[in-house]
C-alpha positions as CSV (number, residue, x, y, z in Angstrom):
1,X,41.3,-105.3,152.0
2,X,39.0,-107.1,154.3
3,X,35.4,-106.9,155.5
4,X,36.4,-107.8,159.1
5,X,40.1,-107.4,159.8
6,X,39.4,-106.5,163.4
7,X,37.2,-108.1,166.0
8,X,34.1,-105.9,166.2
9,X,31.0,-106.4,168.4
10,X,27.9,-105.0,166.8
11,X,25.3,-103.5,169.2
12,X,23.5,-101.8,166.3
13,X,21.7,-103.9,163.7
14,X,21.7,-103.3,160.0
15,X,25.3,-102.1,159.5
16,X,28.2,-103.7,157.8
17,X,31.7,-102.3,158.1
18,X,34.2,-102.6,155.3
19,X,37.9,-101.9,156.1
20,X,40.8,-101.3,153.9
21,X,44.4,-100.3,154.7
22,X,45.5,-97.5,152.3
23,X,49.0,-96.1,151.7
24,X,49.9,-92.7,150.4
25,X,52.1,-92.5,147.3
26,X,54.1,-89.3,146.8
27,X,53.7,-87.3,143.6
28,X,50.0,-87.9,143.0
29,X,48.8,-84.4,143.7
30,X,47.7,-83.6,140.1
31,X,46.1,-87.0,139.7
32,X,44.2,-86.6,142.9
33,X,43.0,-83.1,141.9
34,X,41.7,-84.5,138.7
35,X,40.0,-87.4,140.6
36,X,38.3,-84.9,143.0
37,X,36.9,-83.0,140.0
38,X,35.7,-86.0,138.1
39,X,34.2,-87.5,141.1
40,X,32.3,-84.3,141.8
41,X,31.1,-84.2,138.1
42,X,29.9,-87.7,138.2
43,X,27.9,-87.0,141.4
44,X,26.2,-84.1,139.8
45,X,25.2,-86.3,136.8
46,X,23.8,-89.0,139.1
47,X,22.1,-87.1,142.0
48,X,19.6,-84.3,142.2
49,X,19.6,-82.0,145.3
50,X,15.8,-82.1,145.6
51,X,15.6,-85.9,145.6
52,X,18.8,-86.8,147.4
53,X,17.2,-87.7,150.7
54,X,14.9,-90.3,148.9
55,X,17.8,-92.0,147.1
56,X,17.7,-95.6,148.2
57,X,21.2,-95.6,149.7
58,X,20.9,-92.2,151.3
59,X,17.5,-93.2,152.7
60,X,18.9,-96.5,154.1
61,X,21.7,-94.7,155.9
62,X,19.3,-92.2,157.3
63,X,17.1,-95.0,158.6
64,X,20.1,-96.5,160.5
65,X,20.8,-93.2,162.1
66,X,17.3,-92.9,163.3
67,X,17.4,-96.4,164.7
68,X,20.5,-95.5,166.7
69,X,18.7,-92.4,168.1
70,X,20.2,-89.7,165.8
71,X,18.2,-87.3,163.7
72,X,19.9,-87.4,160.2
73,X,18.5,-84.0,159.2
74,X,20.3,-82.4,162.2
75,X,23.4,-84.5,162.2
76,X,23.9,-85.5,158.5
77,X,25.9,-88.6,157.5
78,X,29.3,-87.5,156.3
79,X,28.5,-88.9,152.8
80,X,25.3,-86.8,152.5
81,X,27.0,-83.7,153.8
82,X,29.7,-84.1,151.1
83,X,27.2,-84.8,148.4
84,X,25.1,-81.7,149.3
85,X,28.2,-79.6,149.0
86,X,29.1,-81.1,145.6
87,X,25.6,-80.7,144.3
88,X,25.7,-77.0,145.2
89,X,28.6,-76.7,142.8
90,X,31.6,-77.1,145.0
91,X,34.3,-79.6,144.1
92,X,35.7,-82.0,146.8
93,X,38.5,-80.1,148.7
94,X,42.1,-81.1,148.9
95,X,42.8,-82.2,152.5
96,X,45.3,-85.1,152.6
97,X,45.8,-87.7,149.9
98,X,44.3,-90.5,152.0
99,X,41.4,-88.3,153.1
100,X,40.8,-87.2,149.5
101,X,40.6,-90.8,148.3
102,X,38.3,-91.6,151.2
103,X,36.0,-88.7,150.3
104,X,35.8,-89.8,146.7
105,X,34.8,-93.3,147.7
106,X,32.2,-91.9,150.0
107,X,30.6,-89.7,147.3
108,X,30.7,-92.5,144.7
109,X,28.9,-94.9,147.0
110,X,26.8,-92.4,148.9
111,X,27.8,-94.1,152.2
112,X,29.8,-92.6,155.1
113,X,33.5,-93.5,154.8
114,X,36.0,-92.5,157.4
115,X,39.8,-92.7,157.7
116,X,41.9,-93.2,160.8
117,X,45.6,-93.0,161.0
118,X,47.3,-96.4,161.5
119,X,48.0,-97.1,165.1
120,X,45.6,-94.5,166.4
121,X,43.0,-97.1,167.7
122,X,43.3,-100.5,169.3
123,X,41.0,-103.5,168.6
124,X,38.8,-105.1,169.7
125,X,36.1,-102.6,168.7
126,X,32.4,-102.1,169.2
127,X,29.8,-100.4,166.9
128,X,27.2,-98.9,169.2
129,X,25.1,-95.9,170.0
130,X,26.6,-93.1,172.0
131,X,25.7,-92.9,175.6
132,X,24.4,-90.0,177.7
133,X,27.3,-87.7,178.6
134,X,29.7,-89.1,176.0
135,X,31.6,-86.6,173.8
136,X,34.9,-86.2,172.0
137,X,37.0,-83.6,170.3
138,X,36.0,-84.1,166.7
139,X,37.4,-82.6,163.5
140,X,34.7,-80.0,163.9
141,X,35.3,-79.3,167.6
142,X,33.5,-80.7,170.7
143,X,30.9,-83.2,169.6
144,X,28.1,-84.7,171.7
145,X,28.0,-88.4,170.9
146,X,24.7,-89.3,172.7
147,X,22.5,-91.3,170.3
148,X,25.1,-91.2,167.5
149,X,26.3,-94.5,165.8
150,X,29.9,-94.8,166.7
151,X,33.0,-97.0,166.8
152,X,34.9,-97.3,170.1
153,X,37.9,-99.2,171.5
154,X,39.1,-99.6,175.0
155,X,40.0,-95.9,175.2
156,X,36.5,-94.9,174.1
157,X,34.8,-93.6,171.0
158,X,37.0,-92.6,168.1
159,X,34.8,-92.4,165.0
160,X,31.3,-91.7,163.8
161,X,29.8,-91.8,160.3
162,X,29.3,-88.0,160.9
163,X,32.8,-86.8,161.9
164,X,35.9,-88.5,163.3
165,X,37.8,-87.7,166.5
166,X,41.0,-85.7,166.6
167,X,42.6,-88.8,168.1
168,X,42.5,-90.7,164.8
169,X,43.0,-87.7,162.5
170,X,45.4,-88.4,159.6
171,X,48.3,-86.1,160.2
172,X,50.8,-84.7,157.7
173,X,53.5,-87.2,157.1
174,X,51.3,-90.2,157.8
175,X,51.9,-92.7,155.0
176,X,49.2,-95.2,155.9
177,X,45.7,-95.4,157.4
178,X,42.6,-97.5,157.8
179,X,39.6,-96.5,155.8
180,X,36.2,-97.8,157.0
181,X,33.0,-97.7,155.0
182,X,29.8,-97.7,157.0
183,X,27.5,-99.8,154.8
184,X,23.7,-100.3,155.1
185,X,23.4,-104.1,155.1
186,X,21.7,-105.5,152.0
187,X,21.9,-102.1,150.1
188,X,25.7,-101.7,149.4
189,X,27.6,-105.0,149.3
190,X,31.3,-105.2,150.2
191,X,32.0,-106.1,146.6
192,X,30.8,-102.7,145.5
193,X,33.4,-101.1,147.8
194,X,36.1,-103.2,146.2
195,X,35.2,-102.4,142.6
196,X,34.6,-98.7,143.3
197,X,37.9,-98.3,145.1
198,X,39.8,-100.2,142.4
199,X,38.2,-97.9,139.8
200,X,39.2,-94.7,141.7
201,X,42.8,-96.0,142.2
202,X,43.0,-96.8,138.5
203,X,42.1,-93.2,137.7
204,X,45.1,-92.0,139.6
205,X,47.4,-94.7,138.2
206,X,47.6,-96.7,141.4
207,X,46.4,-100.0,142.7
208,X,45.9,-101.8,146.0
């Protein structure tokens, strides 16, 4: 687990990226289901729907979106979108073991956290705003990237703290992936990611 395992050029200020390589362990379906439930319950005890946008971490991420040229009320950070679903009474869905762990981390920290299949992108990377005319096929369908904070490699953009590209999607049978937390600098330190992830792994009887 490292803060900067890859060379990354930052064209956007105020962000930190925290990377961790995660591996799927077979036979953890029941433990992950329990983790999704308890993570959802903890979120409901910590956050209120009416005041979510003013929570210091949520507000910090929103500010970084605006600085990049993105309206966070129209294109919500993935963490805020997950939290709003949970606060409406939905539990986190079962998608893929590595994606489920990623979503639990995102909800716990209230920061966008994305997961990319190992080998689906090639360093060096750049964190920048999307340019006019840029788009990719996202997990939600065609996605206009102009003004969105994003990560790109030599092939082009592959991840945003809103939705990832199909290129880096974690497929069935993939046993490892890279998780990246998009952190508002000075608000969520890398150490918080370490301790929170260790706690989540302990809940399912695993470790890094």
